[in-house]
N, C-alpha and C positions, 0 to 999 in steps of 0.2 A: 525884167530879167527874163527869161524864159526859161521854166524849169524843162529840161525835157524826158518825157515819162518814156524810161526804160522797161517799163513792164509793157506797155501798148506795144513798142517795137519787137520786142520778144514775143507776143501773143501772135503777129503778123509773121514772122520767120516760123515759128511753132506751126503755124496752119500749113503754110506753104512746104515745109517740111514732111507733116503728116500726109498731105495731098500726094507728093512724091511718093512716099513709102509705101503708098496702098499695094499690097497684094506682093510686095518684098516680106522676106521672112530676116529679118536684122535680129542678131543678137550681140550685145558687147558684155565684154570681160572687164571689169575695173580690180586692179590688183591693189592692195592696201597692206603695207610693209610698217606703217609705224601707229601703233595703237594709242593713239591719243584723240580726243574729242575733236580736234581740228579735221584731221583725216578720217575719222566716222561721219562726221558731219557732212562734209563734203561728199562722201561717198553715198549716202543716204539722199543725200540732195539729187545726184545724178541719179540713183536708182527711181528717184522718183518721175525726175524729168523723163528717163525713158520711157517709163511705165506708161506717163502720160502719152506719150509718141506712141503708145501701142508695139514697143519693141521687146523681144525678149532679152533679159538678161540676168548677169550674175557676178556677185562680188564674192572676193578669192580674199582673204586674211591670212597673212603670211608673216605671222610675228618670230622675230628672231631667223627670219630666212636668210641665207647665203646667196651671194651672187649667181652659185652654179645652180643654188636650186630655181632661183628668180627664172635664170636662163633656160633650164629644163621645162618651167611654165608656160613660160613663152613660147619658146619652141612648140609646145604642143598646138596651143591656141595659133600660131604660125599656120599648124599645119590640118588644122582642125576647119573643115571648112563651114560648119554651122556657126563659127565664132565669124560676125564680118566687121566687128571693131574692136581694138584693144585700148588700155588706157591703163598708166601707172598713177596712182592718188601722190600728188603733193602734200604734204612734204614726206618725204623717205625715212626710213629706219637709217641710221648710221654708216652702218654697213652697206648698205646701198650708193650706188653709182648710178645716178640717173640718168644721167648722158649717156653712160654706156648700155645701161638697161634699154632706153629707149632703142638706141640704136639696134637692137636686136627683133624688134618690133618689123613686122614686115611694113612697107611702106605703103599699101593700099590697105590696110587694116588700121593704121596709124591717126585715130578720129581725134587727138591732141595735136596732131602736126607737128611733131617735136623730133621725129627719125631724121635725122641729117637729109636725107634724100629730099623730103617734103621742104623742110627749110631752106635751103639750096636751090629748090624750083622757082621760091620767090623772087629771087634776084633777076633770075629770065623772066617775071613778070605771068609764072604760071602760079594762079592764086587758088587750088584747089582744097587740099587739106593741110590748111594753115593754124598756127596756134589760136586757141578760142578767144583768148580774152584780145587778141589784136584784131582778129577778126571782126570781133564784135564793136569794137573801137570805130573799125570803119564802116560798119553795118549802119550806126549810127551817125556819122557822118552823112552818108549817101541818103538814109532816109531824113534826116532833116536839110537835105538840098545843101551844106555848106560847100562852099567853094575850096577847093584845093589848091588847085593851078595857081603857083606864084606867089602863093600865101606863106606866112614865117609859122612852121608846127614847132613846137618845143616837145620833147617828152621827159616827163624828172622819172627816168626808170632804165636801166640798162641791162635787164636781164634776157635772157634767151626765150625767157616765155610771152614776153611782153615789149621791152623797148626795142632790142635789136629787131625780131623781125617786123614791127610798127614802121618802124624807120623806115626799111625798105619800102613796105607797104606805101606809105606815104610819099617815097619818090617814086615809087612808080606811077604815083597821079601828080607829078610834077613840082610837088611842096617843096620848100626849101626847108631843109629839118636841121634840127639842133637836139642832140642827147646828152642829157645830163644825170649824177648820180652823186653818192656820197661825198664824193672827192670833188667835185665840180667847187670852184673857188668863186665866189658871188652870185649866187646862184638867181637872186632879181635880176640884175643885170641881163640875164642871156632871158627867162622867163618872160618879162616885161616887154619883150619883143614880140611877143607870142600873137599870130591871129588865133590859132588853135593852140591851146595848152594841155597836155595828157600828164594826169600826174600817178601813179602809183607804187608808190612809198609805205605805205601803211604808218604813217606819222600822221596822227591826228592833229590835224590844225597847222600842217607846216604852211599851205599855199595861202599867203595873206594879202590886203591889197596892195601891199609892196611891190609885190610879185606880178601883179599881174596889169597888163594892158586893158584902158579903156576900153570895152564893148568886143574885148577876146570872147572865142566859145571855151568853155571848161570842161572836158571828160576827166571825170575822176575815179580812176580805178581802185584808189585806195579803201584798205579793210582795217580799222582798228576797233576791236571790241573793249569797252569799258562799263565798269557798273551795270552789265545786262543789256548794254545799247552800243549799237553799231554806229563807228563814224568813218568820214572819208580824210582825203588830205587836205581837203577845201575848207579855210576858217571863212565864217559868217561875212567879215568884210570886204574878202575878195569878191563874194557874189554878187555885192553891191555894183559893183562897176561890171562885171561881164554883161554879155549881152545874152549867153543863154550857158544852160551849166547842166549835169546831171546830178542828181541825185543821189547820196546813200545814205541806207538802202533805196532798190529802186530806179537805180540807173543800170550803169556798167554790168551790172552782175546777172540781172536776168535774161541781158542780150547775150551773155559769155556762156550762160545755160542751153540759150536757144541756139546759138551757132556750134556747139556742142552735136546738138540734136540734129542739126543739118550737115556737120561732116560725117557722123553716122551715115546718114541718106548716102553722101556721096562716095562714101568708101563702099559702101556695098555696092554702088553704079559701077564704078571703078572695077571692082571684083567680076561682077556682072557681063564687063565688055572683055575683059580678060579672058575668062573660061571658056 
């Protein structure tokens, strides 16, 4: 069984992105609305990645902010030509409607690919600014030379951030796609048919040997922290019969960060062409 090196793939993506970004003034603004360790940690990881890429960045902490105040901040960023990328850190505070908030971000500055305009373009095969985890999974598949045409791909996640956009991106590449979620009955009967199995539930060890077809490729985007360690969705028993799999940590995660850096460069290029 091959362990897919996400850090190596991420490094290649970042190097190419930095090369494309040479001579460009790129500035990213991250908005944090929920002051919990998870949100703050992810925001700092983004800061580190942007700094590594040579981008200017700012993190705006908006504890107890209302939707009205958030709309005002986003509007100011949309109108600020120095800001070329905007993203809202998940999870958001209880009073914040994430879907409504990202709808206010200018599509050309939406580096997370979550504005309805950018999500809608995926259906037409236009994949420029797309959700970073979905993009990372496609990047890994392409890097590893994994054939998708005519293959059965199963996704265990139906969120707007991962499962839904990824399903369309896989369909764009002529895979036969099934999407599973918490209400799916007899999960193993569906996942057992997968040539490519993607899971992103955050449930440690959910995917076991009984869920996996022998020789399948497993892409594990699940994250669960327990006892100071990070685990994925895939149990060790499942890995024994897979042909290849991404580890957690060191698999999909680093490629997601690299995809966000690439999105930031693409956003700048879109704005430069339209100005």
